[in-house]
N, C-alpha and C positions, 0 to 999 in steps of 0.2 A: 105331386107335391106332398111331402110328408107333413102330416098335421100335428101341431102342438096340442097336447091334451091337458094342459095345466088347468087345475080346478075340477077335473073329472076323476071318477073313481077308477082304480085299476080293474081290468077284466076279471070276471069271476071264473077261475079256472082251477081244475084239480090236476096236479102234476103226479106222475107215477115215478117213484124213486126206488132204486134197489139199495137196500141198506142191511148190512150183516146177513147177506144172502137171502133176504126176504123182501117181498114187495111191500111198499108203503105208499099211501096216498097223502099228499100234502096239498092243502087248499091255499088260495090267496088269503083267506082269512087267517089261517095259521101263520102266514108269513108277514102280514101287514097290520092286522087289527090291533089297535092300541099301541102301535110302535112307530118310531121314526126310522125309515129304512132308505139307504142309498142303494140304487140299482144301476148296474151297467149291463148293456146287452150288446152282443157282438155276433159276427157272422158264423164263427165256428171254433170249436175246441182244436187245439194243436196248430192253428193257423198262425202265421208269423207275428203280426202286430198284436194279436190277442195274447200270445204266449210271451212275447219279449217285453211288452210295455203295458198293455191295458190292464190285465189281471195283476201282474206283479206290483205295480204302483199302488193299486187299491189295497192290496194286501199289506204293503209296507206302511201306508198311511192310516191303516185301520185304527191304531191307538189314538191318532189325532181326531179321527171321526168320532170315536167313542167319547173322547173328552169334550166334544161339542154336542153331545146328546143324541148321536146316531146309535140306535140299538143294534143294527145289523147291516151287513153289506151283502147284496145278492148279485151274482153273475148269472145272466140268463142267456141261453143259446139254444138254437134249434138243433139239438143233438139228443140222442137217447141217453138214458141214465148210465149205461155201461161205458160209453165214451166219456161222459162227464166225470165219472168216478176215476177212470184211468188218467184223465187229464189232471185231476186234482192231485194224484200221486206224483205226476211229472212236474208239478209246479210248487212254489212256495205259496200255499193257498189256505193255510190254517185259519186265517182271519176272515175267510170268504165262504159263503154258502153258495155252492154251484147248483143251479136249478136247470134240469133238463126239460126244455119245452119241445119234447120230441115230436109232437103233432103240429107244432107251430100255432097252437090255439091262443096262447098269451100274446105272442108277437102279432098275430092277425088282429086280435082284439085291440091292441095298441095302435093298429094302423101302420105297423113297422115291418110287416112280412113282405119281402121283396123277392123278385125272381133273379136268381143267380145261375140260371141254367147254362149261361155261356161259359161258366167255370166248372160245370158239372156238379154244382152244389144243389140244384133245385131251389126250393123255397127256403130262404133263410131270413134272419132278422137283420134289419138295418142297424148300424152302430149308433147307439144313443145312451144317455144316462138320465136318471131322474131321482129326485128326492120325494119320497112318499110319506105322508103323515096320516096315520090311522086310515090307510087305504085310499087317501085322496092325493092326487099328484100336485105337489107344491111347485116344483120347478122341473123343466126338461131341457136338456142340452142335446140337440139333434144334429148329427153330422150333416154338412151341406149336401144337397142332392146333386151330386155330380159323379162322373165316371170313376170307376175304381173303388177303393175302400178308404175314403177320407177319414183321418183321425186328427181332428183339430179342436174339438170342444167337449168331448165326452170323457176326457181323462180325469183321473182322480184329483189332480191339483186344481183344475177348474171347478169341480164340485166343491172341494174344501174351501176354496176362495169364496164361493157363493155363500156357503154356510157361515164362514167367518174369515174375512181377509187377513186378520191378524193371527190366525191359528198357527201354532208352531208345528214344525215338521220334525219327525224323529231323526236323530243323527245317523248317517250312513258310515258304518265302521266295518273294516275288513282287516283280517290278520292272517298272514302267511305263517304256517307252522309245520313241524314235522313230528312224527311219533317219538315219544320218549324224551322230548326236549324240556328240561326244567324251566328254562327261561320263558318258553312258550306258555307253560302252565302259570307262571307268575304273571305274565302279561294278561292272560285270560282272566285271572283272578282280579287284577286291577280294573279291567274293563267291566267285569260283572259288578264290582263294588261301586263303580261309577254309574251303574244303571244302563250300560250300553247293551243293546241287543246286536251283537256283532255277528258278522259272517266269517266263519273260519274256512281257510283254504289250505287243507293239509297237503303237503308236497312229499312225494316219495323221494328217497335218496338218489334215485337215478336221474332226476331232473331238477332237484331242489336248487343247487348252486346256479344252474343256468337260468332258471326262471327268476329267482331272486336277483341275480346279477343283472339280468336284462331289464327288470322293472325298477330296481332301486340302486344298482351299482354296488350293492353289498353282497356278501357271500354267506351270510348266516341268517337264521331265523331266531325269534319272530321278527317280522316286519309289519308295521301297523300303519293303516291309512284311516283318517277320519275326515269325512266330508270333502274328499279330494285332496286333503293335505297329507303329505308324507310325514309321519311322526318319527319313525325309526324303530329301534328295538325296545326291549322291556325297560332298560334304564331311561331311555329318552321318553318313553311313555310316562314313566313315573314323574319325571321332571315336568312334562307337559301338563299332567294332572295337577301338580302342585301350583303351577302358574295359573291354571284355570280356576282353581279354588281360591287363590289369592286375589284374583281380578275382581 
């Protein structure tokens, strides 16, 4: 049975990190003392759920966490610093500090080190999240102790809801573009002026019309989506913004 450690201090551990081609020691005091920190721990870098959902959503919601008083977000995994550094390059992780628990000391101290030898992983961390205030665990969300790799409660939205159920989420904005497109440049300027942190999907000429046609039924770019709603091109975006400002 995985034990909840709420009210206890985090383990006293020194992590060995490779930064700018030099070794660096980072202690738990460096990470937690005097701070409010959201932590999520997972079985391994580059693994499916960790890469597709767990880390990206914490990164996406980081501004909302900061607005609610969270100083930093840590991702802990029983991997060495070289693996974690390469995973960071492979992910949208600018808002997350990836912590290599290479020896599993932190995970073991948390009581979350489990045997995944059946998968060839050896000892790894169980998936969980926690909110830590000045080194003391305020809240833990531990995945249920059952077979496989459950991912039900340690997600970013559950943690943010615990901190403040009314916390706003950043808008999800994507724009299909092509190189040298003036209307794309205008649309991006409009989105930036509105404060949107958009995801740009640049399409080469060889596939642009097929991709845009399959997704939107149109043949030109830009094409913009906001929170799952299809907006259209630059002109439609401008109209949409006017309506939103007038509402």
